[in-house]
C-alpha positions in Angstrom: -53.5 72.6 -131.4 -50.1 71.3 -130.3 -47.9 68.9 -132.3 -49.0 65.8 -130.5 -52.7 66.1 -131.3 -53.5 64.7 -134.7 -56.0 66.7 -136.8 -59.5 65.4 -136.8 -60.4 63.7 -140.1 -63.7 65.0 -141.5 -66.6 62.4 -141.1 -68.0 61.0 -144.3 -71.1 58.9 -144.0 -70.9 56.7 -147.2 -72.5 53.3 -146.7 -73.4 54.2 -143.1 -75.3 57.2 -144.3 -77.3 55.0 -146.6 -78.1 52.6 -143.8 -79.2 55.6 -141.7 -81.6 56.6 -144.5 -82.8 52.9 -144.8 -83.4 52.9 -141.0 -85.4 56.0 -141.2 -87.4 54.5 -144.1 -88.1 51.4 -142.0 -89.5 53.6 -139.2 -91.7 55.5 -141.7 -92.7 52.7 -144.0 -95.6 51.2 -141.9 -97.3 54.5 -142.0 -96.6 55.4 -145.6 -97.4 52.0 -147.0 -100.3 51.4 -144.6 -99.4 48.2 -142.9 -102.4 46.4 -141.4 -100.5 44.2 -139.1 -99.1 45.3 -135.7 -96.3 42.7 -135.8 -95.0 44.0 -139.2 -95.3 47.6 -138.0 -93.4 47.1 -134.7 -90.8 44.9 -136.4 -90.0 47.6 -138.9 -89.9 50.4 -136.3 -87.6 48.5 -133.9 -85.3 47.2 -136.6 -85.2 50.7 -138.2 -84.2 52.3 -135.0 -81.5 49.7 -134.4 -80.1 49.8 -138.0 -80.0 53.6 -137.9 -78.4 53.8 -134.5 -75.7 51.2 -135.3 -74.9 52.9 -138.6 -74.7 56.3 -136.8 -72.4 54.8 -134.1 -70.2 53.2 -136.7 -69.8 56.4 -138.7 -68.7 58.2 -135.6 -66.6 55.3 -134.3 -68.4 55.2 -130.9 -68.0 51.5 -130.4 -64.8 49.5 -130.5 -66.4 46.6 -132.3 -67.6 46.9 -135.9 -71.3 47.8 -135.7 -71.7 47.2 -139.4 -71.6 43.5 -138.8 -74.5 43.9 -136.4 -76.5 45.6 -139.2 -75.7 42.6 -141.5 -77.5 40.4 -138.9 -80.4 42.7 -138.8 -80.6 42.9 -142.6 -80.7 39.1 -142.7 -83.5 39.2 -140.0 -85.5 41.6 -142.3 -85.3 39.1 -145.1 -86.6 36.2 -143.0 -88.9 38.1 -140.6 -92.0 38.1 -142.9 -91.9 34.3 -143.0 -91.0 33.8 -139.3 -93.5 36.3 -138.0 -96.3 35.2 -140.4 -96.9 38.3 -142.4 -95.5 36.9 -145.6 -99.0 36.8 -147.2 -99.2 40.6 -147.1 -97.2 42.0 -150.1 -96.4 45.5 -148.9 -94.6 44.6 -145.6 -93.1 41.5 -147.1 -91.5 43.1 -150.1 -90.5 46.2 -148.2 -88.7 44.0 -145.6 -87.1 41.7 -148.1 -85.8 44.5 -150.3 -84.7 46.7 -147.4 -83.1 43.7 -145.7 -81.0 43.0 -148.8 -80.0 46.6 -149.1 -79.0 46.8 -145.4 -76.9 43.6 -145.8 -75.2 45.0 -148.9 -74.3 48.4 -147.4 -73.5 47.1 -144.0 -71.3 44.3 -145.4 -69.4 46.8 -147.6 -69.0 49.2 -144.7 -67.7 46.4 -142.5 -65.4 44.7 -145.0 -63.5 47.7 -146.1 -60.7 48.6 -143.7 -60.5 52.1 -142.3 -57.8 54.2 -143.7 -55.0 55.1 -141.4 -55.3 58.5 -139.6 -53.6 61.3 -141.4 -50.9 63.0 -139.4 
């Protein structure tokens, strides 16, 4: 390594790692909790994939924009989706989405609001 190449900082997952885990749970929850509605199942699978993917991209710095803000939007969607997609009468998918939505918002917001430390030289 020459003098002009800065050393790579080790990646820590922190809040992004938690959102990756939450995304994985969203993908698995319809099968573990036994959702009886296709709309709730597909909503959780798609949102879980997106939340996990953006958290992974944010932790590796793939995108120039802040992907955590995108996860804040998807977290808000999870909170309101049971009522907009008419599965609010079913407690398992409703509470799973509301609780996971709040957690995604909290961790994505905290990951987006904290400035990145400067690179060590």
